[in-house]
Structure formats: structure tokens, C-alpha cells
N, C-alpha and C positions, 0 to 999 in steps of 0.2 A: 367463291358461293360454293355454299354445301346447296345443295338439290333437298328439294322441299320433298317429305313419302309422307302422304297418309297414312298410319298407323287408324287400329282400330281405337284404340287407348288415345291415340289423340284427336280422333271424332267426339269419345267423350266428350273431351276437351272442350273444345267445339266453344257449346256458351261460359265455360267459366275464361275459356283466355279473349273471344270476344267482351267478353262484360269489365275485364282486366281493362280491356283494349280504349270504351267506353268511353272508364275512370282516369285512365291516359286525358284521355282529352279533355272529360274534364275540370282536372287538374289544371290541365297547358292552361288550359282560355281564364279558369279563373284567378293563376301567377297574370297570363297575358290582364289581363281587367288590373289587376293593381298596379300593373308598371307602368300603364296609361291616366291611372286616379282615375279606374271607372270602376262599378260595379260590376258581374256578370252577364248580369242585365243588359245594363246600359249597350255595354260592348255588345255581350251579341246584336242589340238594337242597330250598334251600330254600324255594323256585317248586314245585317239584311238593306239596310238602307244602300249601302255603297258597293252591294252588286245589285241593288233595284235597280238604284234611284231615288227622286222625290221621290213620295206618297203621300195619303193624307194622313195626318192623326189615330183619324177608325186604322185603316188599312196596316197603319205601323202595329196598335193593337194586335191584329187579327192574328199580321204574318208573328206576332211574339207570344200568343197567348196570352195575352196581360190584357184587365179590363181598362177602361177610358182613365176608370182617375191614378190608375201605378204608370201608365202612361205618358201620360203628363205630367207626370216627376219628372217620367226618366228624360224625357224631352227637356225641360226642367234642366235639368243636370246634363245635359249633351249637348245644348245653348253654352254656358254655361260654362260650359268646361271648352272652349270655342270646339266642338266638332258636329253641330249640325244648325241649321237657320230658319227661324218659320219667315213663309212667305207668304203676300195675295194669292190666295185661286186666283190664277187669269179667268175660268171659268166660274166664277161664283168669288168674286171680294169677301163676298160672308165669311167666304173659307177660308183655312189656311191648309199651307203645302209643308211638308220638312224635308231639306236637303241637307245631303252629305257638304261639309267647307273642313277648309285647311282644317291639319296638325298632319292630313296622311303620315309623312315621317316617320310621327310618332307610332306610330300599328306598325307601321315596314321596320322597325327597328327592334320591336318590342315583336316582330315574329318571324326574324334573322335566325339566330335562332333553331327554334323551331323548323325553319327551312331550311335548313345549311344536313342537324344530322338526318331528315324525312327525304330531302334530296341524296345524298349521300348512298339512304337504303334505295330510294328507286334508281337511283350507276348503277346497284351490282343486279340487279333484274334488264331482263330478254325485254324486242317490242314485245314480241309474244303477251310474255310477261305485265309488259302495259300495261296493253288493251282490253287483256283481262282487269284488270285492275281497276281503271276507268271508266270498266261498262258496270261494274258492285255498284262505285262512287257514285254514276249517277243512274241507273239500277232502285238502289238502296236509298236515294234521298228519294225520290218519287214513294216508297215503299216507307218509311218517311213522313213524309207529309197525312197518304194514305192514315195512318196507324193514327197518329196525334188527332187524325179529323176525326175516327171512330173512337175516340178519350174521351172525346172531348162533344163524343156524342149532337149531334142537330141543332143544340141549343148550343150549341157554346158553351158549357157549362164542361168535368172535366165526372165521371162519374163514376 
């Protein structure tokens, strides 16, 4: 593995490098969604449900940044595709909870090529590099959530 050396020109290109990286992640997300027969927002919401567990449609709307109407249609599509189901809320029978079900193998199959390729890259890293990388991912996740809240403003709408 070549040693990473930060040069002044590399630092000045950091914004472009990072934006290319984010674009590649988004492109992969869209391709993954299509391979599962879903839209990108649907796959994003499904990922949230699989990572966080069952939640109310309102909470899913908040976490995806969608309003309630599009979230209802999104849940309908995921339910029709067999990825989620609506179940009564045990605390309040007038409400429903959306929970992920079925078809996790589809997602695993779709994600396998990227997981393999990224795994090869990570296999070249030292334990210290991996620690730094995963520390970055953990802290950047929180930073992105906070930045999204700032962009939405107090009323949940984008500026």
C-alpha cells in the first residue's frame, strides 16, 4: 500500500475529493435501490428502519426529512414490496408502527459487491488507520444530522 502523504495541493483538492466521494456513494445508493426494485428514498427509509428498528410513520418522516404524505406513499411501496409491515401500536391501538420484515437477503446480495470492494481497501489499512476512519464515520454521522437540522430550521422546512 502506498503511504498517504498530505501535500498542499491535496489539501486544496480536499473539497473536490470529498464531493466526488459523496457523489459515488449516492450513485451506488441509487443503483442499489434500482437493483432491489425500489426508489432511492425507499431504500434510504428501509435502511433507517433496519438500523433503528420499528417506528411510527411520523418518526420515519422526521428521520427521512419527508413530509407525512410522501412518507405514507413510501411506506405503501415498501409494504407492497414485502420489506415492511404496519402493525398496531401496543400503547395506542389508533396508531400504527412500521417494522422491517422479509427480504433482507435481497439487500445483502445487492450490497455484496460494494462490501467486497470496500473490504479490500480496508484490508490494506493498519488498525490505527481503521480506528481513525471509524472515529471519523461516527463523528461525521452526528455532524451531518446536526447540519440537516440547521438546514431544516426549527419548523422542519428547508431554508
